[in-house]
C-alpha positions in Angstrom: 11.5 -62.4 17.6 10.7 -66.1 17.2 10.9 -67.3 13.6 7.6 -69.3 13.6 5.9 -66.5 11.8 3.6 -67.4 8.9 4.1 -65.7 5.6 1.8 -65.7 2.6 3.6 -65.4 -0.7 1.3 -64.1 -3.5 3.3 -64.6 -6.7 2.2 -66.1 -10.1 5.7 -66.9 -11.2 6.2 -70.3 -9.6 10.0 -70.2 -9.9 10.1 -66.9 -8.0 7.6 -68.2 -5.5 9.6 -71.3 -4.8 12.8 -69.3 -4.5 11.2 -66.9 -2.0 9.6 -69.7 0.0 12.9 -71.7 0.1 15.0 -68.8 1.3 12.5 -67.7 3.9 12.0 -71.2 5.3 15.7 -71.4 5.6 15.4 -68.4 8.0 12.8 -70.4 10.0 9.6 -68.9 8.6 6.5 -70.9 7.7 5.4 -70.1 4.2 2.3 -70.7 2.1 1.9 -69.7 -1.5 -0.9 -68.4 -3.7 -0.5 -67.9 -7.4 -3.2 -65.4 -8.3 -5.2 -62.6 -6.6 -8.4 -64.7 -6.3 -6.7 -67.6 -4.7 -4.9 -65.3 -2.3 -8.1 -63.8 -1.0 -9.5 -67.3 -0.6 -6.5 -68.3 1.5 -7.0 -65.2 3.7 -10.6 -66.4 4.4 -9.2 -69.5 5.9 -6.2 -68.3 7.8 -4.4 -65.1 8.8 -0.7 -64.9 8.1 1.7 -62.6 10.0 3.0 -61.0 6.8 2.2 -60.9 3.1 4.6 -60.7 0.2 2.6 -59.5 -2.7 3.4 -59.4 -6.5 1.6 -56.7 -8.5 1.3 -58.3 -11.9 -1.2 -61.1 -10.9 -3.8 -62.9 -13.0 -7.6 -62.6 -12.0 -7.1 -59.7 -9.6 -4.0 -57.5 -9.7 -1.8 -56.9 -6.7 -2.9 -53.3 -6.1 -6.6 -54.5 -5.9 -5.6 -57.4 -3.6 -3.8 -54.9 -1.4 -6.8 -52.6 -1.3 -9.2 -55.3 -0.4 -6.9 -56.6 2.4 -6.5 -53.2 3.9 -10.3 -52.6 3.8 -11.1 -55.9 5.5 -11.0 -55.4 9.3 -10.0 -59.0 9.8 -6.8 -58.5 7.8 -6.1 -54.8 7.7 -3.3 -55.0 10.3 -1.3 -57.6 8.4 1.9 -56.0 7.0 2.4 -56.2 3.3 5.7 -56.1 1.3 5.1 -55.5 -2.4 7.5 -57.5 -4.6 7.2 -56.1 -8.1 9.0 -55.6 -11.4 7.1 -52.3 -11.6 9.7 -50.0 -10.0 8.5 -46.6 -11.3 7.8 -43.9 -8.7 4.1 -43.9 -9.5 3.8 -47.6 -8.8 5.6 -47.2 -5.4 3.3 -44.3 -4.6 0.2 -46.3 -5.4 1.5 -49.2 -3.3 2.2 -47.0 -0.2 -1.1 -45.2 -0.6 -2.9 -48.6 -0.5 -1.2 -49.4 2.7 1.9 -51.4 1.8 4.6 -51.4 4.4 7.6 -51.9 2.1 8.2 -52.1 -1.7 10.9 -54.3 -3.2 11.7 -54.3 -6.9 12.7 -57.2 -9.1 15.3 -58.4 -9.6 15.9 -58.6 -5.9 18.4 -60.1 -3.4 16.9 -63.0 -1.4 19.0 -61.9 1.5 17.7 -58.4 1.4 14.1 -59.6 1.1 14.6 -61.8 4.2 16.1 -58.8 6.1 13.2 -56.6 5.1 10.7 -59.3 6.2 12.4 -59.4 9.6 12.5 -55.6 9.9 8.8 -55.2 9.2 7.8 -58.0 11.6 10.0 -56.5 14.3 8.3 -53.2 13.9 4.9 -54.8 14.0 5.7 -56.9 17.1 6.4 -53.7 19.1 3.1 -52.4 20.5 2.8 -48.7 19.5 1.3 -47.6 22.8 3.6 -49.4 25.3 6.3 -46.8 25.3 5.7 -43.7 27.4 8.8 -41.9 26.2 9.8 -41.4 22.6 12.9 -39.7 21.4 15.0 -38.9 18.3 18.2 -37.0 18.8 17.3 -33.9 21.0 13.6 -34.4 20.5 11.9 -36.1 23.5 8.2 -36.8 23.8 6.7 -37.6 27.2 3.4 -39.1 26.4 1.8 -39.4 29.9 2.7 -35.8 30.6 1.8 -34.5 27.1 5.2 -32.8 27.0 7.6 -32.2 24.1 11.1 -30.9 24.5 14.2 -30.3 22.3 17.2 -29.9 24.5 16.1 -27.7 27.3 13.3 -26.0 25.4 9.7 -27.0 25.9 7.5 -27.0 22.8 3.9 -26.1 23.1 1.7 -28.2 20.8 -2.0 -28.4 20.4 -3.7 -31.7 21.2 -3.9 -32.6 17.5 -0.3 -31.6 16.8 0.8 -33.8 19.7 -1.3 -36.7 18.5 0.1 -36.3 15.0 3.7 -36.2 16.2 3.3 -39.2 18.5 1.7 -41.2 15.7 4.5 -40.5 13.3 7.2 -41.3 15.9 5.6 -44.5 16.9 5.6 -45.6 13.3 9.1 -44.2 12.4 10.5 -45.4 9.2 7.1 -46.2 7.8 5.4 -44.0 5.2 2.0 -42.7 6.5 -0.4 -41.7 3.7 -2.6 -38.7 4.3 -5.6 -41.0 4.2 -4.2 -43.2 7.0 -3.4 -40.1 9.1 -6.9 -38.9 8.6 -8.2 -42.2 9.9 -5.8 -42.7 12.8 -5.3 -39.1 14.0 -8.5 -37.3 13.1 -10.8 -40.4 13.1 -11.9 -39.4 9.6 -13.9 -36.3 10.9 -16.2 -35.1 8.1 -14.9 -31.6 8.1 -11.2 -32.7 7.8 -9.4 -32.9 4.4 -5.9 -33.9 3.4 -5.1 -30.2 3.2 -5.7 -30.0 7.0 -2.9 -32.6 7.4 -0.5 -30.6 5.4 -1.3 -27.5 7.4 -0.8 -29.3 10.7 2.5 -30.8 9.4 3.7 -27.3 8.4 2.8 -25.9 11.9 4.4 -28.8 13.6 7.6 -28.4 11.7 7.7 -24.6 12.5 7.4 -25.4 16.2 9.9 -28.2 16.2 12.6 -26.0 14.7 15.8 -28.0 13.9 14.1 -31.2 15.0 11.6 -30.8 12.1 14.3 -32.5 9.9 13.0 -35.8 11.2 9.6 -35.4 9.5 10.1 -36.2 5.8 7.7 -35.6 3.0 7.2 -38.6 0.7 6.2 -37.0 -2.5 2.7 -37.9 -3.7 2.1 -40.2 -0.7 2.3 -38.6 2.7 4.9 -38.3 5.5 7.4 -40.4 7.4 9.4 -39.9 10.6 13.1 -40.8 10.0 14.4 -43.9 11.6 18.0 -42.7 11.9 19.3 -39.4 13.3 
């Protein structure tokens, strides 16, 4: 990954903003800063960064609302967001992930850790989800062109929707997928589909996967995630 990526830092504390900017530019990133929610949205009207670092406690428009507006804007909805906040309670993390954040870092934070998280998120985003024809985790192998799933020597029969759900989770491994996002990406927001439908499909998928079901994690109050490591 080339380090000419542009990062928008949205942080009202100028000392923290300068610190983040300094350390990320040392890593080769190009950084721009906005100091409140309104300014951040104005910056996004003029240019599109590769990643956003977003504080929650912002003047004019708070970070959660900024995140919501970004994810609802088709021009910017694919830009990954790392939330950087002193609000470390579970409910705050849940809200952040539900709004589409890709990662959540609490203050105080390590500059080195933040840089590593930035690189990890950008690396994931730079790998096109649909270019790999074979996906695997441990004994679980998914052959996308042949629509075939196996664990060891056993073939697992999945419905079309179960298969699409599994592929979506595996292609985004390590990233929490909210029920709302799965509704949009797997079911195309069909009018007769509810979040309960997702939970039902996950339950059936886990039953069929057997031991390999351990890779599908429930993130309480948010949705589901496919484990990165075995």
